N, C-alpha and C positions, 0 to 999 in steps of 0.2 A: 503493500500499498504506501502512496505519499507520502511523505511527510508535509505535514498541519502546523502551520505559523497558525499563533490567538494570540498576540500579542496586539495587533490593533482594538482588539474584541476585547478583551481583555486588561487595558488601558482603560476603553468605552467602558464598558460594569464600570472601574474599577473610581472611575474618575464622577461619575451620577452616581453612586454609591457617596465618595467623597462630600458632593456636593450636595448631597440632600440631606446627611449630618451637618450641610456648616450653620453653624454656633454656638453647637453643643462643647462640654465644659472638655476640658483634659484633653485625657487620650482621644473619647468621643469620638470630635469633629475632624481630628487628625489618623489616627492608625484603621486603616482598613477593618483591619479585624474587629477590635473594636468595636467602627463605626457601622462595620456593616450587620450588629448583633440589638445594637442604638436603637438605628435607621426602624429596623425588621419589630424591634419591638415596638416601637414607637407609632407604626403602621397598624400596626394588632391594637393598638389601642384606639389610634386615631374608627378604627370602623365600628368598636365595642362604642365609641364613644356619642357618634353619631346614632346609635340607636338612645341610646341610655340618654342622648341632650332630646326626643322625641316625650320623653315618658318624665323629666323631672318638669321637662314647660306645660306636658299635660296637667300632674300636677299645681300647678302655682296658674292654669283657667277655673284648676277646684273649689283651689283657697279663697282664688280669689272671687266666685260666685257666691260658695258660699258667704265669703264675709255680708257681701253686697246679701244677698237670701237672709239670711241673719236680724240684717238692718229694715227688710220688710216686713220681717215676722213670723218669718217662712225657714225652715229649714237646706241646705243639700238636695238633700235627696226629692222631698219630697217638691220640690221645687219641682224635681228633673221626671215625677212622677204621676206630679201636675204638666209641663209640656209634653210629654207622650200620651197624655188621655186627651188633653186642647187642639191635639197632630201639630203642639207650632213646629218645624225644621227649623229652628237656632240649634246649632254645635253648641258646645262649648266655648272655641277660640271665642265667635262673635257674639257668646253669652259675656265671655267676659270683659271682653271688649267695651258692652254696652254699660258694665258695673264699675268703670272706671270715667271711663266718656260720657256717659249719658246715664246718671245714674235717674232722673224723670222716666225712659222708657223700659228701665231695668222694674222698676216699682209697676207702670202698667204687664209687663210680661209677667213678673210675680204672682203681680193681680191676678190675672187673666189662671194663672194656675193657679191657683188659689179658688176660684171662681171650681174646673175641672175638676176639684177634690172634693166640694162638696157636692157638687149634684152627683 
């Protein structure tokens, strides 16, 4: 078999890893083997935390909705149940935004939920 020279490809791979590790402290930003491990770990954390970020944001929305709902004399779970019964199609993101930026509109939504629970 013919000889394969891999210098160009190997250098390109090492260069891309070290570029990704730019700004890391000590050998993690300069030494290829250590930088490679650090970059692999960083990419794994980035993947996982993109998923967990969505969970954290949703829990923030729920906390905001709950606080606004309690100001209107209803709990979060009863509010969501009432909105489901009333066929109000507002998601948690919209409700949280409304709770922060439009308290009057949120109180109308909360009263709609209360009415549907009473009926």
